[in-house]
N, C-alpha and C positions, 0 to 999 in steps of 0.2 A: 596498656594492651586493650584493644577493643573487644567487646563482647562477641561471642560466636553468633553467626547468623542462625536464626531459627527457621527450621524447615516448615513450610506451610502445610497444613493438613486439611484445609477446607475444600481441596480439589477445585479451586477456582479456575484452574487452567484446563479442565477437562473439555476437550473439543466437543463431544456429543452434547454435553449440558448447555454449552453456549450456542451451538448451532441449532439446537432444538427450538430456541427462541425465534429463529428466523420465520417459522411458520406463522407467528403472530404479528409479523411486521405488516404495516399498511403502506403499500406502495404499488406502483403500476407493474405488478409482477409479470404480466403478459409481455409488456414491451421489453423489460429487462431480459426475460427468457428468450425472446426472439433475437435480441442482439447477441446474447451468448451463443445461441444455437447457430446463428449466421457465422459468427467468428469461428466457432468450432469447425463448421463445414469448410470454411476457407482454409483453416489451418490443416485439416485433413487432406485437402487437395494438394497441399505443398509438401506432404510428408515424403513423397518420392524424391522431390528436389532436395529435401533436407538430407536424406540418406546419401544422395550423390555429392552434396557439398561436404559431408563428413568424410567421404571416401577420397575426395581430391585434396583434402587438407584445408579447405576454406572455412570461413567462420560458420559454426553450427547454427542451425535454425532453432527456434523455440518450439516447444511442444504444443499440442492442441488444448491442453487443460488450462482453464481460466478459473481462478479461485475467487469466491466472494469472501471478503474479510470484513465482518462487522466491526464497529468501533469497540464493542465490549470484548471481542476476541483479541483485537490488537492491543487493548489496554493491558491484557495479561502478560504481554511481552515487554511492557514498559518498566522493567526493573532489572536489577542485577541478578546473575544466576545464583541458585542455591542448590545444595546437594549435588546430584549427578548432572545437573544442567550444564551446558557448555556456554562459554562466553562468545561474543561476536568474533568472527574470524579475523577481524582487523585489530584485535587487541587494543593497544593504547592509541591507535589511529581511528578508533571507533567514533562515529559522529556523536555518541553520547558524551564524549570528552570535549566536544567543540561547542557546547551550548552557550548561549548568551544570556546573561542575567540570572543564572542559577548555577549551582554546583553540578558538575558532571561526573559520570562514571561509565564504565564499560557495561553495556546491556547484554542480556542473554540473546542467543541466536534465535532468529525468527523461523518458525516452521509453518508451512501452509496448512490450513484446516484438513484434517484427515490424513496427513502425510507423516511418515516416520522420519526421524532425524537422518540426514545423509551421513555417509561414512566420514566425510571431512566436515569440519565446522563451516557453517554458512554465515551470512551477514545477519546483523540484527535488523529490526524494523526500520530504524532511523537511517542506517546505511543503505538499505534497499530504497527508501524514499529518496535519499540523496542521489543515488545512481539513476533512478528513474527520472527525477527532475532534471538532472544534468543532460541526460539523453534527450529528453523532451525539448528543452530549449536549444539544444544543438540542432535538431531537425526543424524546430519552429522558426529559428532565425537563419538557417542555412538555405542553400539553393537546392539541396538534394533531399527529396522526399523519401520516407520509409517505403520500402517495397510493399505493394498491396498484399494484404493478408498477413503481414508480419506485425509484431508488436514489441514494445520495449518493457512491458510489465506482464507478469504472470497472474496478477490479481487485480481486483477493482474494489472500490468502496461504495457504499450506499450513501446517497445524499438526499437532503430534504425530508428526512424521516425523523420523528422525535427520537433523540438519543443517538443519532448517527452524525454524519458530517454535513457541513454547509458547502454547497457547490462553489462558493466563493473562495474556499480554502483548498480547492482541488484543481487539478489540471486535466484536460481531455482534448483530443484532437478537435480542431475547430475549422478554420478556413482551409486547411489542408490536412491530410492524414499524417500524423506524426507518431504513430505507433501506439496510441492510447484510444481504443474504441470505447472505453468506459472510464468514468472518473477515478482518479487516484489522488490521494492527499499529497499536496505540495510540501516538500520538506522546507521548513523554516526553523532556524536554530533558536529563534526567540519565542517559539510557541509553547515551550515547556517549562515547568517548575518541578523542583525536586522536593520530595518529602520522605520521611521514614515511616515504615509500617512493619510492625513485628520484627524490628531489628534489621530490616532489609530496605535498601534505598529503592524508591520508586520514582517514576516520572508521571506527571499529570499533563494532559493536553489542555491545560487550563486557559491558554490564550488562543485557542481555536473555538470557533462558534459551535454550539451544540443545539440544533433545532429542537424547539419544544421545552427547553430548560431555562433559557434566559441567564445562563451562568457565565456567558462571555459577552464582551462588548460587540457593537456592530462593526467596529473598525478592524477586528482581528489582530493577528500578531504584528508587532512593530516592524516596519520596513518590509512588509510582506508584498511580494509581487504576485497578485492573484491572476488566475487565468481569465482571459476576456471571453466569457461565456454568454451566449444568447439565452433568452428566457426559454426558448424551445431547444430541441436537440440540434447539435451542430451538424451542418451538412457540408459535404465536399464531394468532388468527383471521385476521389479515392477512398472515401469513408463508407463503411457499411451502413452508417446511419442514413445516408441519402437513399439507399435502395429499399429501406424499410418504411418509408413515408409515402 
């Protein structure tokens, strides 16, 4: 019989403690803030249409909130649930069970910074990444573009900052707007390794690049299809990026 899981007491998952570190990050905060503000305004302009869509039974629109998820914050959800925490809503179909090259397990559900857990169980971080990546390539390779002002993700990740993500491991709208105004980590099943900590199984994003640390190779995860990103911000007719330059 396996030993009982130990409940962590170091409060490593406290949102305020992790988000407080954002103030010390060095990046083009003005440009990011302008992008978020622009997208929020566009989403606010479509709220009336969203209400109408909900009334007529069509597919609901997303909300105007766009969450910044630092790598350190996401790392706190890369483990199995303990105590009163809930598991991924997909149970045994969780992406944590589909990993390549390492032992898998069902992860804890992912909660956006500053938000309370929903009434019903939500997806884990890996399942969210999977759904975002699938939707991105659906619109990227299809003939139908995402409606202007809509998006396929409610969060974005920071790139090119020490301790955050590398843009080559992310996806974002480029030649045409595909629902991602800002970068989001691309889901790759070979990017993770499993380890045990205090009797609880954790995942490390060990095969993803981490700027400023040199802990990963330049090639990134095996068989990874990276987004084709320009050195400057992607521009398109439908993308808010084009209107800010």
